[in-house]
C-alpha positions in Angstrom: 97.5 203.5 230.2 96.3 203.8 227.2 98.9 206.8 225.8 102.9 206.9 224.7 104.9 204.6 223.0 106.3 201.5 223.4 109.8 201.8 225.6 112.5 199.2 226.5 115.4 200.0 228.2 117.6 198.4 225.7 116.4 201.4 223.9 113.1 199.9 222.1 111.2 202.9 221.2 108.4 201.8 218.8 104.5 203.1 218.5 101.5 200.6 218.2 101.8 200.4 215.0 104.7 199.1 214.6 104.7 196.3 216.9 104.6 193.5 214.8 107.9 194.9 213.4 109.5 194.3 216.5 108.0 191.5 218.3 107.8 188.0 217.2 104.8 185.9 218.7 105.8 182.0 218.3 106.1 178.5 220.0 107.9 175.8 221.6 107.3 171.9 220.7 106.5 171.2 224.6 104.2 174.0 224.6 100.4 175.2 224.0 101.4 178.6 224.8 102.7 181.1 222.6 105.2 183.2 224.1 106.5 186.4 222.3 110.2 187.9 221.7 111.8 190.9 220.8 113.5 190.0 216.6 117.2 189.8 217.0 117.6 189.9 220.4 115.0 187.7 222.9 113.1 187.6 226.1 111.6 190.5 227.8 109.3 191.6 230.6 106.2 193.6 230.7 104.3 194.5 233.8 104.7 196.8 237.6 108.9 196.7 237.6 109.2 197.7 234.0 107.2 200.2 233.9 108.1 201.8 237.2 111.7 201.3 235.9 111.6 203.2 233.0 109.1 206.0 234.7 109.9 206.0 238.2 110.9 210.0 237.6 107.7 210.9 236.9 105.7 209.8 240.1 105.1 212.8 242.5 107.0 214.3 244.9 105.7 213.0 248.1 105.7 209.3 246.4 109.4 209.6 245.9 110.1 211.0 248.7 108.9 207.7 250.5 110.9 205.7 248.2 113.8 207.2 249.1 113.2 206.9 252.9 112.4 203.6 252.2 116.3 202.6 250.5 114.4 201.9 246.9 116.1 202.5 244.0 116.2 202.2 240.3 116.5 200.3 238.1 115.0 197.2 240.6 116.1 193.7 239.3 114.8 191.3 241.7 111.9 189.9 240.5 110.8 189.3 243.9 110.3 192.9 244.5 107.3 193.1 242.1 104.4 192.9 245.0 107.0 196.3 246.2 106.4 197.9 243.0 103.0 197.5 243.1 102.5 198.7 245.7 104.1 201.7 244.1 101.8 201.9 241.6 98.6 201.4 243.9 99.5 204.2 245.6 99.9 206.2 242.3 96.3 205.4 241.8 95.3 206.6 244.4 97.6 209.7 243.9 96.2 209.9 240.4 92.6 209.2 241.1 92.2 212.6 243.5 94.0 214.4 240.6 91.5 213.5 238.2 88.3 214.1 240.6 89.8 217.5 241.7 89.9 218.4 238.1 86.7 217.2 236.9 84.9 218.4 233.9 81.6 216.5 232.6 82.1 216.2 229.5 79.1 217.7 226.5 78.0 213.8 226.7 78.8 210.2 227.5 80.0 209.3 224.1 81.6 210.7 220.9 79.5 209.9 218.3 81.5 208.3 214.5 80.4 206.7 211.3 82.4 203.0 211.0 84.5 202.8 208.4 86.8 199.7 206.7 89.9 200.0 208.0 92.5 198.6 210.4 94.1 199.4 213.6 96.4 198.3 217.0 96.8 199.7 220.6 98.5 198.6 223.0 97.0 199.3 226.6 99.1 199.1 230.5 96.9 196.5 232.1 97.9 195.4 235.8 100.0 192.6 234.5 102.0 194.9 231.6 101.5 195.6 227.9 98.5 194.7 226.2 98.8 195.1 222.3 95.5 194.7 220.6 95.1 194.6 216.9 91.1 195.1 215.3 90.2 194.8 211.3 86.7 196.4 210.7 84.5 195.9 208.0 82.3 199.3 206.7 79.7 198.2 208.8 81.7 198.0 212.3 82.2 194.4 212.2 85.0 193.1 213.9 86.3 190.4 211.0 90.0 189.7 212.8 91.8 190.1 216.0 94.7 189.6 217.2 95.6 190.1 220.8 99.0 189.2 222.9 98.5 189.6 226.6 101.4 190.2 229.4 100.8 186.9 230.8 102.2 185.5 227.1 104.8 188.3 226.5 106.6 187.1 229.7 106.1 183.3 229.7 110.0 183.3 228.5 111.2 185.5 230.8 109.2 183.1 233.2 111.0 180.2 232.5 114.4 182.3 232.3 114.4 183.1 235.5 113.4 179.5 236.7 116.3 178.4 234.9 118.4 180.6 236.6 117.1 180.0 240.2 117.5 176.0 240.0 120.7 175.9 238.7 121.9 178.0 241.4 119.9 176.0 243.9 119.2 172.7 242.0 120.8 171.1 245.9 117.9 172.6 248.3 115.3 170.5 249.6 112.4 170.0 246.9 110.0 171.4 249.3 112.1 174.9 249.1 112.9 174.8 245.1 109.0 174.5 244.9 108.1 177.2 247.3 110.7 179.9 245.6 109.4 178.9 242.1 106.0 179.1 242.9 107.0 182.3 244.3 108.6 183.3 241.2 105.8 182.4 238.9 103.3 184.4 241.1 106.1 187.8 241.0 105.2 187.9 237.1 101.5 187.5 238.1 100.6 185.2 235.4 97.2 184.4 234.1 97.7 180.4 234.9 98.5 181.2 238.5 94.5 182.5 239.1 93.5 179.1 237.1 96.1 176.4 238.3 97.0 176.6 241.4 99.7 174.0 241.3 103.1 173.4 240.5 104.7 169.8 239.8 108.3 169.6 240.1 110.2 166.4 240.2 114.0 166.4 240.3 115.7 164.3 237.6 
């Protein structure tokens, strides 16, 4: 979750230091959010579905066997399948935890000694919700003088909007209660921060 390059299913393959060259933050007039898009391309999605679609071949054979038995194939394009993707990742987490415990070797110390230097660095960490980009500027005393964090939720916002628009366009004649419940399910499939802090959805049909 802290190694490798940022890859996409459509050919993006970059180092964390190149993130701002390919990913652009912007703002819409109707929102205070700060979504992201791939320059010259548009929306993208991060999270369990994206990770599994790109890395399912790296899963242990035991998990692959279960996936074959259940009939799950890749790529998974149904947003509602994100809960299944999370279940697969939990299974892998247990598998990996056992592997790490069995191969554990005590390190020489609890941390690596270092001397602070002035500079700038960026990194990408795979959080449960998706890729978390963070960049820091440090002074020679080791204090953070500048910081930029782009969380998975803000990266997924435009894709969530697109999914909602597509679903409503195809199902606009259904009862409003059905539409509201389905929209909530779409939003929570991405597990955005807002679904934890704000448990409501106002849906008005004009």
